[in-house]
LOVEXKE-190820 format. One record per residue: residue number from 1; residue in one letter; x, y negated, z negated of N, C-alpha, C, O in turn. Coordinates in steps of 0.001 Angstrom, whole numbers. Last residue first. Layout:
N
   seq   type       n.x       n.y       n.z      ca.x      ca.y      ca.z       c.x       c.y       c.z       o.x       o.y       o.z
   NUM      A         X         Y         Z         X         Y         Z         X         Y         Z         X         Y         Z
...
***
This chain:
205
   seq   type       n.x       n.y       n.z      ca.x      ca.y      ca.z       c.x       c.y       c.z       o.x       o.y       o.z
   205      E    -18836    151870      2803    -18428    150475      2756    -18431    149831      4265    -18112    148654      4434
   204      E    -22451    152831      1973    -21089    153042      2646    -20655    151988      2682    -21391    151002      2640
   203      C    -24778    153426       413    -23573    153605      -165    -22605    153265       967    -21520    153664       544
   202      E    -27285    153643      1337    -26983    152399      1552    -25430    152096       951    -24904    150983       946
   201      P    -28627    155888       964    -28373    156132      2242    -27653    154510      2536    -27471    154130      3693
   200      S    -28428    158241     -2096    -28143    156396     -1607    -27720    156186      -183    -26511    156272        32
   199      K    -27031    161029     -2133    -28143    159857     -2526    -27300    159136     -2014    -26128    159172     -1639
   198      R    -26000    163428      -780    -27349    163387      -135    -27796    161905      -959    -28877    161459      -575
   197      G    -22147    163246      -312    -23753    163727      -906    -24936    163252      -306    -24826    162633       752
   196      G    -20164    162997      1268    -20298    164360      1494    -21726    164321       859    -22551    165138      1269
   195      I    -19152    160556     -1089    -19015    161409       -85    -19040    162752       511    -18130    163562       336
   194      K    -22210    159847     -3076    -20340    160395     -3053    -20217    160785     -1589    -21158    161299      -984
   193      G    -24156    156755     -3737    -23879    158344     -3016    -21888    158162     -2958    -20985    157329     -2883
   192      E    -24461    155384     -7484    -24098    155077     -5810    -23603    156550     -5013    -22824    157336     -5551
   191      T    -25236    155284     -9863    -26620    155650     -8664    -25652    155895     -7310    -26037    156482     -6299
   190      G    -24248    154547    -11657    -24182    155675    -11608    -24986    156041    -10523    -25362    157204    -10383
   189      A    -24260    151302    -12094    -25438    152355    -12767    -25163    153534    -12541    -25882    154181    -13302
   188      L    -21838    150978    -11382    -21865    150762    -12338    -23236    151423    -13088    -23309    151892    -14224
   187      L    -22214    151412     -8203    -21622    152372     -9053    -21483    152228    -10331    -20989    153227    -10853
   186      R    -24267    149474     -7782    -24678    151408     -7874    -23682    151986     -8755    -23897    152741     -9704
   185      R    -22656    147224     -7949    -24105    147315     -8635    -24218    148979     -8828    -24243    149556     -9915
   184      I    -21161    147831     -5783    -20594    147515     -7153    -21757    147979     -8296    -21695    148821     -9193
   183      N    -22842    147549     -3692    -22205    149133     -4091    -21923    148758     -5791    -22414    149337     -6760
   182      A    -23493    145199     -3622    -24792    146423     -3550    -23972    147276     -4259    -24314    147731     -5351
   181      A    -20561    143905     -3122    -21858    143724     -4186    -22709    144426     -5107    -22840    144476     -6330
   180      H    -19162    144030      -663    -19884    145415     -1568    -20238    144608     -2799    -19879    145333     -3727
   179      R    -19063    141374       -80    -19944    142173       678    -20274    143761       -21    -21301    144432        83
   178      W    -17329    140773     -2249    -17934    139950     -1726    -19421    141053      -883    -20544    141245     -1349
   177      I    -14905    142179     -1535    -15375    142660     -2531    -16991    141709     -2567    -17863    142387     -3112
   176      L    -14507    141184      1678    -14743    142601      1118    -16069    142802       -79    -17237    143181         2
   175      I    -13939    138537       507    -15001    138810      1175    -15239    140329      1424    -16424    140647      1327
   174      A    -11467    139111      -488    -12532    138668     -1914    -13789    138608      -772    -14864    138645     -1370
   173      S    -10070    140440      1385    -10102    141500      -144    -11561    140687      -662    -12537    141291     -1107
   172      I     -9892    137716      3128    -10382    139178      3541    -10577    139755      2323    -11742    139478      2037
   171      T     -8026    136375      1418     -9597    135938      1699    -10210    137216      2417    -11281    137579      1931
   170      L     -5672    138013      1306     -6323    137922      -221     -7639    137285       199     -8555    137548      -580
   169      I     -4864    137869      3700     -5809    139154      3249     -6054    138800      1879     -6842    139558      1312
   168      V     -4427    135268      3750     -5134    135538      4678     -5707    136912      3972     -6907    137009      3717
   167      L     -2344    134882      2144     -3322    134414      1405     -4682    134711      2509     -5823    134418      2152
   166      T      -371    136473      3257     -1033    137268      1533     -2000    136303      1494     -2868    136669       700
   165      I       582    135206      5462      -196    136918      5548      -822    137012      4179     -1844    137688      4063
   164      A      1163    132923      4423       233    132842      5172      -531    133993      5222     -1754    134078      5111
   163      T      3683    133681      3143      2595    133171      2479      1016    132891      2817        51    132717      2073
   162      S      5397    136427      3597      4824    135414      4241      3671    135066      3703      2701    135822      3676
   161      G      6411    138765      2653      7064    137685      2518      6632    136788      2951      7425    135852      2849
   160      S      5219    141535      2203      4955    141096      3578      6222    139445      3872      6713    139138      4958
   159      V      5262    142335      -282      6128    143212       661      6315    142208      1778      7431    142029      2265
   158      F      4301    140820     -2453      5703    141552     -2687      6296    141969     -1619      7521    142091     -1580
   157      Y      1962    140463      -900      2303    139120     -1879      4045    139702     -1829      4905    139054     -1232
   156      A       372    142432      -190       963    141692       594      2098    140645      -197      3086    140234       413
   155      V       197    143573     -2638       912    144329     -2156      1572    143494     -1149      2790    143510      -973
   154      I     -2362    141810     -3476      -778    142468     -4428       506    142792     -3513      1623    142307     -3694
   153      P     -3932    142230     -1394     -3212    140879     -1648     -2284    140809     -2499     -1411    139942     -2455
   152      A     -4545    145535     -1568     -3548    144806      -479     -3486    143428      -888     -2307    143227      -594
   151      V     -6145    145939     -4218     -4302    146054     -3924     -3663    145478     -2561     -2513    145049     -2475
   150      L     -8523    145223     -3580     -7998    144803     -4488     -6095    144966     -4697     -5211    144255     -5175
   149      A     -8826    146867     -1279     -9104    145400     -1273     -8413    144511     -2272     -7877    143428     -2037
   148      A     -8816    149737     -2282     -7708    148784     -1202     -7975    147577     -1456     -7033    147065     -2062
   147      A    -10864    149488     -3959     -9370    149674     -4606     -8310    149095     -3939     -7372    148401     -4330
   146      L    -12820    149314     -1904    -12690    148111     -3270    -11284    148248     -4020    -10702    147311     -4567
   145      A    -12697    151900      -872    -12454    150137        86    -12277    149118     -1132    -11501    148165     -1066
   144      A    -13133    153590     -3092    -12208    153251     -1935    -11785    151983     -1458    -10790    151282     -1644
   143      A    -15911    152806     -3813    -14726    152259     -4668    -13465    152496     -4337    -12565    151916     -4944
   142      S    -17291    153648     -1262    -17091    152552     -1661    -15909    152545     -2780    -14830    152167     -2325
   141      S    -16483    156526     -1106    -16612    155672      -372    -15915    154576      -445    -14770    154287       -96
   140      Y    -16021    158936     -3869    -16479    157242     -3465    -16501    156764     -2533    -16632    155637     -3011
   139      R    -14203    160428     -4826    -15596    160876     -3836    -16354    159553     -3510    -17345    159506     -2781
   138      S    -12299    160104     -6339    -13930    160040     -6675    -14809    160110     -6133    -15979    159969     -6488
   137      V    -10131    161480     -5131    -10329    161570     -6517    -11680    161447     -7197    -12167    162127     -8100
   136      L    -10678    161006     -2447    -10110    162203     -2903    -10475    162234     -4515    -11154    163162     -4954
   135      A    -10450    157959     -2615    -11823    158730     -2064    -11575    160383     -2415    -12628    160963     -2680
   134      I     -7975    157323     -3874     -9131    157175     -4637    -10461    157653     -4219    -11418    157793     -4982
   133      L     -6524    158554     -1773     -6408    158721     -3303     -7550    158384     -4024     -8066    159203     -4784
   132      L     -7182    156835       533     -6992    158099       220     -7240    158897      -972     -8087    159785     -1065
   131      W     -6517    153768      -432     -8274    154361       113     -8188    155763      -484     -8747    156089     -1531
   130      V     -3742    154041      -741     -5181    153775     -2152     -6295    154270     -1842     -7015    154987     -2536
   129      G     -3465    154734      2063     -2874    155697       737     -3797    155342      -191     -4656    156155      -530
   128      L     -4001    151904      3136     -4959    153413      3429     -4262    154716      2159     -5025    155464      1547
   127      C     -2335    150587      1885     -3940    150231      1309     -5071    151652      1776     -6095    152161      1319
   126      T       169    151109      2936       -68    151515      1427     -1622    151184       815     -2021    151423      -325
   125      L      -267    150611      5435        54    152109      4739      -250    152369      3586      -756    153391      3122
   124      A      -911    147682      5562     -1927    148808      5702     -1813    150097      5392     -2782    150801      5109
   123      V      1850    147001      4573       759    146697      3768      -534    147786      4029     -1053    148503      3173
   122      R      3453    147858      6727      3394    148524      5361      2332    148350      4420      1923    149207      3637
   121      L      2418    146522      8464      2726    147864      8636      2555    148491      7483      1776    149404      7208
   120      D      1463    143617      8967      2266    144194      8351      1990    145512      7909      1279    145625      6910
   119      L      -569    142564     10929       486    142012     10319      1459    142085      9315      2128    141168      8840
   118      G     -1729    144849     11864     -1386    144083     13056      -375    142794     12193       470    142171     12835
   117      V     -2789    146037      9890     -2004    147105     10549     -1424    145599     11381      -199    145574     11255
   116      I     -4775    143922      9542     -3403    144165      8327     -2619    145056      8886     -1485    145005      8410
   115      V     -6863    144606     11132     -5671    142875     10860     -4348    143223      9996     -3217    142738      9963
   114      G     -7325    147091     10467     -6792    146790     11815     -5922    145648     11419     -4692    145626     11361
   113      L     -8617    146570      8299     -7181    147599      8192     -6819    147361      9498     -5599    147483      9611
   112      A    -10834    144874      8734     -9595    144193      7675     -8373    145409      8013     -7200    145040      7951
   111      T    -12320    146183     10181    -11840    145595     10896    -10379    144908     10329     -9355    144566     10920
   110      A    -13141    148710      8364    -12158    149116      9780    -11420    148026     10114    -10224    148169     10369
   109      V    -14583    147165      6425    -13305    147539      6111    -12451    147569      7006    -11375    146970      6998
   108      G    -17033    145498      7437    -15438    144568      7543    -14108    145721      7223    -12950    145475      7559
   107      K    -19702    145624      7125    -19016    145054      6107    -17440    145079      6207    -16698    144756      5280
   106      G    -21082    143683      9794    -21195    145044      9242    -20200    144161      7679    -20049    142994      7318
   105      G    -23460    140696     10230    -22200    141886     11015    -22412    143209      9605    -23342    143505      8855
   104      K    -25491    138378     11296    -25760    139704     10369    -24568    140793     11111    -24695    141459     12139
   103      F    -25415    136993     13271    -24483    136057     11888    -24626    137741     11193    -23651    138156     10566
   102      R    -26894    137864     15469    -27631    136411     14369    -26728    136517     13747    -27060    135676     12912
   101      L    -25193    139392     16685    -26499    140296     15777    -27227    138935     14926    -27955    139050     13940
   100      F    -23493    137535     17717    -23842    138798     18737    -25478    139260     17805    -26589    139383     18319
    99      V    -21642    136673     16315    -22443    135896     16769    -23068    136695     17549    -23147    136029     18581
    98      S    -21221    138088     13006    -21358    138911     14509    -22350    137738     15034    -23487    137604     14582
    97      F    -20002    138508     10015    -21018    137345     10364    -20960    137398     12553    -20537    136399     13135
    96      V    -17978    140552     10296    -18886    140623      9019    -20138    139892      9610    -21202    140501      9717
    95      H    -16757    140154     12238    -17235    141080     12466    -18618    140829     11273    -19833    140923     11449
    94      G    -15942    136984     12458    -16726    137918     13609    -17681    138641     13450    -18833    138525     13867
    93      I    -14431    137268     10159    -14943    136913     10299    -15927    137133     10889    -16931    137478     10267
    92      F    -12123    139179     11566    -12952    139838     10527    -14289    139282     10377    -15274    140020     10387
    91      A    -11267    136982     13305    -11848    138245     13827    -12568    139188     12900    -13480    139908     13306
    90      A    -10116    134931     11773    -11073    134678     12322    -12050    136003     12812    -13277    136031     12717
    89      L     -7915    136284     10645     -9318    136553      9861    -10457    135473     10375    -11443    135160      9708
    88      G     -6453    136515     13003     -6836    138164     12470     -7993    137825     11637     -8974    138568     11620
    87      A     -6074    134005     13078     -6747    134612     14348     -7405    135791     13597     -8617    136008     13566
    86      L     -4416    133799     10925     -5845    133442     10777     -6659    133390     12135     -7740    132810     12239
    85      A     -2341    135526     11741     -2595    135598     10548     -4771    134988     10687     -5842    135585     10574
    84      A     -1258    133620     13513     -1964    135073     14510     -2764    135274     12872     -3983    135120     12945
    83      T      -633    131496     12438     -1538    130963     13326     -2245    132430     13473     -3468    132552     13545
    82      A      1751    132451     10848       308    131940      9942      -848    131478     11153     -1947    131109     10739
    81      T      3456    133209     12697      2807    134069     12099      1522    133755     11129       617    134509     10772
    80      D      2774    131196     15645      3552    131653     14912      2766    132280     13683      1577    131994     13549
    79      F      2363    132407     19276      1658    131589     18188      2770    132264     17024      3418    133301     17171
    78      G      3258    133855     21349      3907    132884     21123      3606    132299     19944      4499    131624     19432
    77      L      1880    135694     22945      1394    134558     23062      2387    133572     22796      2582    132618     23549
    76      A      1749    137933     20711      2357    138450     22228      2628    136824     22919      3722    136741     23479
    75      Q       214    137296     18464      1849    137282     18545      2110    137409     20120      2965    136626     20533
    74      A     -2130    137046     19509     -1433    136269     19207       130    135827     18756       826    134813     18701
    73      A     -2266    139572     20158     -2474    138983     21324     -1881    137516     20816     -1219    136849     21610
    72      W     -2363    141337     17387      -851    141301     18494     -1175    140183     19783      -172    139938     20453
    71      V     -4507    139700     16875     -2964    139347     15652     -1926    139908     16890      -970    139262     17319
    70      V     -6603    141191     17797     -6314    139697     18038     -4721    139482     17553     -3929    138962     18338
    69      L     -5690    143989     17878     -5723    143365     18946     -5438    141685     19022     -4656    141041     19722
    68      W     -6517    144123     15183     -5113    144699     15621     -4856    143926     16496     -3959    143101     16322
    67      G     -9292    144034     15710     -9005    143585     14264     -7574    143393     14729     -7312    142192     14668
    66      K    -10292    146312     17540    -10222    144947     17548     -9588    143809     16659     -9463    142676     17125
    65      M     -9461    148592     16353     -8375    148043     17472     -8785    146475     17379     -7976    145565     17202
    64      C    -11500    148752     14178     -9928    148645     13811     -9334    148612     14894     -8141    148587     14590
    63      D    -13729    148713     15916    -14000    148123     15089    -12637    147487     14181    -12548    146370     13670
    62      G    -12858    151137     17499    -12911    150068     18046    -13015    148719     17287    -12536    147699     17782
    61      L    -12750    153331     15446    -11794    152953     16281    -11546    151801     16373    -10619    151199     15832
    60      L    -15619    153524     14648    -14336    152724     13364    -12907    152668     14247    -11980    152003     13785
    59      T    -16933    154032     16856    -17348    152829     16071    -15682    152701     15460    -14813    151912     15831
    58      L    -15579    156428     17563    -15390    155544     18716    -15673    154059     17728    -14874    153124     17770
    57      A    -16377    158147     15513    -15029    157996     15535    -14900    157062     16310    -13901    156430     15967
    56      A    -19337    157726     15702    -18746    157441     14700    -17443    157110     15018    -17126    155927     14896
    55      A    -19333    159472     18046    -20107    157890     18304    -19329    157367     17124    -18546    156472     17442
    54      A    -18570    161811     16920    -18087    161339     18483    -18245    160015     18365    -17257    159314     18585
    53      K    -20518    162736     15189    -19286    162518     14994    -18678    161470     16280    -18462    160273     16092
    52      S    -23860    161934     15207    -22921    162009     16450    -21585    161715     15807    -21303    160518     15766
    51      G    -25457    161999     13793    -25233    163479     13783    -24550    163345     14991    -24501    164263     15810
    50      S    -26414    159555     12251    -26750    159881     13357    -26482    161017     14206    -27113    161144     15256
    49      R    -24734    158978     10739    -26039    159784      9884    -26518    159819     11332    -27517    160534     11259
    48      L    -22338    157674     11929    -22305    158787     11531    -23471    160017     10921    -23344    161225     10716
    47      V    -23344    155239     11588    -23301    155647     12530    -23304    157206     12948    -23921    157795     13835
    46      N    -22334    154408      9155    -24113    154665      9560    -24400    155630     10767    -25291    156466     10919
    45      T    -19936    154514      9385    -20479    155282      8325    -22139    155632      8736    -22836    156644      8654
    44      A    -19462    152305     10972    -19220    154069     11298    -19856    154535     10453    -20691    155280     10966
    43      G    -22112    150139     11146    -20811    150615     10836    -20487    152067     11145    -21333    152864     11550
    42      P    -24353    148117     10554    -23142    148714     11812    -22291    149065     11555    -21331    148304     11675
    41      N    -26496    149485      8419    -25504    148701      8571    -25168    148780      9498    -25609    149850      9917
    40      G    -29055    150918      7717    -28981    149794      8878    -27845    149141      9038    -27909    148154      9770
    39      S    -28675    153103      6619    -28218    151888      5173    -28865    150390      6389    -29056    149229      6027
    38      G    -31181    154815      8222    -29925    154840      7317    -29978    153681      6564    -30968    153252      5971
    37      Y    -31677    152787     11179    -31545    153699     10133    -31078    154003      8778    -30453    153073      8268
    36      S    -31505    150627     12757    -32993    151166     12392    -32972    152513     11783    -33933    153282     11797
    35      R    -29156    150090     13321    -29681    149219     12095    -31034    149836     11768    -31618    149621     10706
    34      P    -28275    151605     15115    -27752    151962     14040    -28734    151418     12760    -29005    151970     11694
    33      D    -30085    152889     17649    -29250    151356     17378    -29669    151675     15491    -30722    151862     14881
    32      N    -30169    156037     19088    -30940    154679     18670    -29617    153653     17636    -28532    153971     17151
    31      L    -28037    156782     21815    -28481    157174     19935    -29469    155694     19949    -29413    154675     20638
    30      G    -25987    157107     23581    -27581    157465     23594    -28327    157662     22593    -29159    158560     22462
    29      F    -23548    157062     23681    -24062    158080     23128    -25415    158179     23527    -25942    159260     23788
    28      V    -24030    153996     24257    -22310    154965     25127    -23443    156328     25305    -24019    156672     26337
    27      R    -25026    152988     22370    -25795    153114     23445    -25088    153873     24252    -25744    154498     25085
    26      S    -23479    153762     20297    -24887    153960     19996    -25174    153963     21555    -25584    155033     22006
    25      S    -21242    151913     20625    -21045    153074     20842    -22613    153960     20702    -22546    155062     21248
    24      V    -22543    149318     20475    -21840    149485     21826    -21697    151510     21803    -21994    152233     22753
    23      I    -22849    149551     17952    -24107    148962     18395    -23618    149772     20179    -24300    150572     20819
    22      A    -20468    149671     17171    -21377    150631     15819    -22490    150617     17213    -22967    151713     17510
    21      F    -19114    147235     17530    -18638    149016     18464    -19692    149430     18141    -20241    149750     19195
    20      P    -19795    144371     18468    -20951    145230     17428    -20717    146989     18197    -21452    147678     18905
    19      I    -17655    141569     18379    -17964    143214     18853    -18622    143559     18471    -18483    143128     17327
    18      S    -16325    139521     16685    -18051    139907     16699    -18549    141140     17371    -19606    141695     17071
    17      G    -14077    139725     17345    -14242    140120     16420    -16010    140871     16300    -16559    141941     16034
    16      V    -14101    138210     19850    -13859    139451     19864    -14026    140379     18703    -14114    141596     18872
    15      I    -14800    136138     18600    -15751    136200     19337    -15369    137915     19690    -16267    138753     19774
    14      Y    -12878    135307     16815    -13904    135394     16360    -14860    136056     17453    -15851    136577     16942
    13      A    -10657    134966     19234    -10884    136029     17994    -11997    136611     17315    -12225    137810     17152
    12      G    -11828    132909     20681    -11686    134073     21468    -11743    135042     20219    -12682    135828     20098
    11      I    -11593    130516     18647    -12813    131434     18896    -12882    132466     19350    -13704    133261     18894
    10      H     -8622    130868     18319     -9243    131551     16980    -11090    131309     17262    -11890    131734     16428
     9      L     -7716    129969     20829     -6869    131384     20285     -8551    132044     19172     -9222    133073     19242
     8      L     -8656    127499     21036     -9445    128513     21939     -8598    130214     21354     -9042    131340     21576
     7      A     -7580    126549     18888     -8922    126578     18915     -9392    127518     19698    -10296    128291     19379
     6      Y     -5023    126188     19863     -5398    126846     18588     -6446    127094     18819     -6497    128293     19092
     5      P     -5007    124917     22505     -5188    126305     22487     -5104    127091     21217     -5098    128322     21220
     4      I     -5677    122308     21340     -7071    123318     22043     -6676    124413     22015     -7468    125269     21620
     3      F     -3720    121039     19848     -4764    121631     18782     -5940    122677     19745     -6747    123479     19277
     2      A     -2455    120269     21273     -1985    121384     20634     -2981    121725     19898     -3008    122806     19311
     1      M     -3421    117734     21607     -3139    118577     22857     -3451    119551     22430     -4500    120074     22806
***
């Protein structure tokens, strides 16, 4: 019988993660569907191409908060750390493979950050610091996201003290890197667009 609440938690986490805030915020602000322009990616960076910073900010906040929310809810309901971590993973997978978008979602950087904030704020702050450093030095948003994804499981291993958290963050990082395969190819070819640049509309993380 214990299986039922666990299953409901993770199904609910997946559905929450599937909410496409890029599309929700675009409709709130009367904008076109973000899948119809730029890279077609339903994420904050592509929404920013609409010219609405407010819509992009709402997208970023919503995608981040849904990752944090499911972890917090699992903990508030009394589930253990491993279960809460898996709920966070379910939300992240929901964003990347959204049931509301025929399983074609965003790349998941903001949602991943939200999940990690819920699991261990120290790891999240370290990842955010790495992202900011690489972004400032290289001006490549995708390179910053990849660097943060590489660092995250290492920091989690030494800081969190939880095998479950480390394994979940490792899984999230692996999916993030896989979702950035095209960005990696452009980085190697020198054709990836920089932050504030005009090249390669498909460059966002």
